N, C-alpha and C positions, 0 to 999 in steps of 0.2 A: 445916152447909149446905156444900157444896164449895167450892175458891175457882176462880176462873175464869183462867184463861191465856190471858193477853194476846197470845199469840204465836201463837194462832190469826187475829187478827185483825191484828198486825202483819208475819207473814209474805207472805198475801195482798198485802197492801197494799206491802209493799215490791217482791213481785215486779210488782206493776201497773205502779208508777214507773218501776223498770228497766227493763219492758220500752216503754213510754213513751219514755222519754228513748233509750234505744236505737234505737228507728226514727227520733226527729226527729235526733238525731245523722246518722243515716244518709241519712236524706233531705238535711239540710243537704250533709252531705260530697261531695252528686253536683253541688252547686256552688261550695262554698268551699273551700279556698282556691282563689283564682283564679291563683296563681302556687305555684312549688315554693318551701316553706319547709328551712332548712336550721339544725341546733341543731350547735354548735361545728363545722360543715363538712361535717356529712353530714345526705345527703338525708332529709328525714321522709319517711315513707311517707304511700302515699293524698293527696300532694300534688303537683301541685294536684290539687282535683276532679275528678271522671271526667267530667263533663260539658265543662271549661274542657280538660281533659286531650286530650278525643279529640273536640274541638270542629270538625275540619278533616275526620275521618273522615265524623261524623255530619251537618257538614252537606252534604258530597258524598252523602251515602245520603238524606237526606230530599230534596236536590234531583231525584237521580236518581229516586224513589219518586213523586213527586210528577208532575213531565214523564210518568213512563211511565206512572201510574197514572190520576192526576187531572186533567192538564192536558193530555192527547194528544189529538191528530188526533181520531180517532172521538168522545171526550167532546166536546170542544168543537164540534164539528159537526152533532153529534147535539143540542144546548142550543140551538146559535146558528142551527140552522134548525129546529128545533121548529115546530108551530104554534103555540104558545103564542108563543113569539119572533116570527112574524111578526104572529100577530093584537096585538101590542102597537108593534110597527116601524108596520105600518096604523093603527092607530090615534092613535100620533103623528103620522105624517103627517097627515091629518085633521085633528088640534086644532092641527098649525101653520096648512094652508089656514083653518080657519075663522078663525082669531086676524088672518089675514091680509085678510080679507073688510073689515073695517073701516079699515085701517092708509093712510091718507091721504096718508102719505110716498110720494115719488115713486121709482121703480125706485133711480133714481140714489142718492138718500139713504136708502134702505132698503141698497141694497153698502156703502154706508160704513161702516155696520155691522161688516161682514165685510172689509172691504178698504180702505186706504189711498185719498183722491182719486187719488194719484198713481201705482198702482197698477193705479187702473180707467182712468185716462186709457192707461196703455202697453196693456193689454185692450185697448179699445178702438182704439186704434190698430192693432195687431195683428192683430184680426178684422178691419177695414176693409182693411187693407194683403191679407191673403190673401184676402177674397172680391174684392176689385177685381182681381188679379192672377188668378186664376182665371177669372173673366167675362173680362178682357181675352183668357187664349188661348183661350177658347171663340171669341172673335168674329175672334179671328185667322185662325180658319181659311180657309181660301180657298174653300171652298162656303159660307159665309156671306154674304159680297161679290156671289156669283153669284146665290144665291139670292133675296135683296134685290134686286136688280137683274132677275131674270126675273120678279120679281112684278111690281116696278114698272112694266118694258116691254110686260109683256102687260095689264095692265090700263089702261094708257095707250090704246093699239091696241085694247082691248075698245070704248075711250072715240070713237073716232074714227069717230060718225056723221055728220058736218055737213062742210059747206066744201070745201076742196082735200085736206083729211090724207083727208076721207069719201070723196071722190072716188076718191082715189088707191087708197084701202084697197077698195073696191069694183070699180075698175077691174082691180086687179093679182090674182091669183090668193094664198090667202092662205101658200102657201109661199113664191112668188116676194118676197111683201113683207116677210114673215119673213129670209132670206136678205139681202136690202135696205137694209132698217132694224132690224129689233128684235136682228138678232144682233149687228152692229156697237155698237150701242146700249147693248146689255147689258154687252160687252164693256170697253165706254167706264164705262162706269155703275159696273161691279162692281170697276172697278181703284180709281176714283177712292172708291169704297166701304172696299175693301180699305185703302188709303192712310191717310183718315180714323181709321178703327177703328184703326191703328195705331200712327199721332201723337197720338190725341188720347183712348182712350176710356179706358184706365187712369188718366189721371187725372179724368176725368169720372165714370167710376164711382166713383174714391176717393171726390170730392165726394158723390154723391149716397148711398152707401153710410154713409158718416160722420153727413151730413145726415139720413137714415132713423133711424142709432143714438141720435143725439141726443135725435130726438122721440119714439122708443120709449122712453128709460128718462126722459122727463120728464113720462110719465104717473104717475096715482097709481096705487100697487100694487093699491088696490082696485077700479081701473077697469079692471086689465090681467085680474081672476079673472073679471067679469062675463061672464055667455053661455058661459063654457068648462067648463061642467060634464066634457063625457065628455072632452075634451083635457086636466082634472084626474086625472078617473081614471086615463084611458089614463098619465099621468107618474107616478101614484102606482104603480101597478101596474110601470110601468117603471122606478123605481128599487127596488121590490122586488127584481123579476126581477136590477136588476145588484147588490143586493146577497147573494142566492144563489147566485149564478157570480160575486162576488168569495170568499164566504166558500170555497166547492166549489174552485176553482181557485187563489187565493193563501193560504188556510190554511198548508199547509205549507210555501212560502216564509216566512211569517211567523213562524212556529214558530220555522222554521232560526234566521231573523233576530234573533229573540228570545233566542234559548238559553235557555228555562225554567229547566234541569240548572244551567248555569252562574252565572243570575241568582239564583237562591235560595242556590245554594251560597254565593257570593260574601256576598250581604246575610247569610248567617248567619254568615261568617267577620268581617264586618266588625261585626256586634253586639258593642255592648258588655257585659259576662256580667250586671252588672246588670239591664241590661233585658231581656236573655233570661229570666232568673230573672223577673223579675216577670209577662213574659208565658207562663210554665210555669205560675206559681202563680195567674195569671188564667185560664188554661184549667181548669188541676186543680185547685182550692184543695181543694174537695172531696174528691177521689180521696187527693189528699196527708195530709190530716187523716183520714182512713179509714183510710190508712195506719198512720199514728202508733198511733190508738185501736185498732186492728188488733192491734199491740204492748203496748200495755197490757194488752186483756183477755186475748192468749197469756202474759205472765208472769205476770197473776190465775192465770190455770188454772193454769197448771203448778208456781206456789207452793204452790197450792190443793191439787194431786195430790201435791204434795214431801209435805205433812204427813199426807195421807191413806193414804199407802202406807207 
């Protein structure tokens, strides 16, 4: 019986181990060492590892690639304005409105979840001031006093059907009565109305608007929503239209302001190499192990072929 040569087992096995170790070391050299190494003042080749050495270039390339291909305007706009996204937004708004139908908080209390009482007071004062100023400017129009006085005088004349005024009205021609009484009365009344508007309207309007705002925000949220289905639907669609417009018109500016390329590049450069290595292993652990075992298999095949040839 012939003696079995153990070389036929050891040689392929050694080739397998060498291939495994070689690829494992090669993969480790992608990440390590993190710094240059020196022996007797001489720089050790392949230190630092490829990724630490080329991190700046890799960061710039990754940032540019993501910005140009994955997060550019066309890709983001397509996803943000897709029917799926619009449907999700509409559903979210509907759920929010449904939740508020049972909300017993006053509008003022509800708003305090999103802003401080001081901020709300400032907003209220600003709204009240702006509205009162606009109304005041409208009322200061000279034609306002003239219109009011004309209506008042004409109404008074139309009701003069009895007594001395009725006699005068019937005795005189209408045009004559207008020139004698109506026109001077209208001018005098218009002057007084304009003066009253100029001196008092802003303060009066400010107080009235402030009181109305207080009444409005003192109502429960659920009560404010009652019987307003059409308005709520209109408000929902208006919000969606605003969203579409904002994405279409503002997205380029937002992307320019964010500067995705620089942001990603800076983040990669700031990242600790141990953290970067962990992330890559989390993403490509199976693939990296496959490369190592491929080296083992290749070493086994080469060693076996060496024996056979």
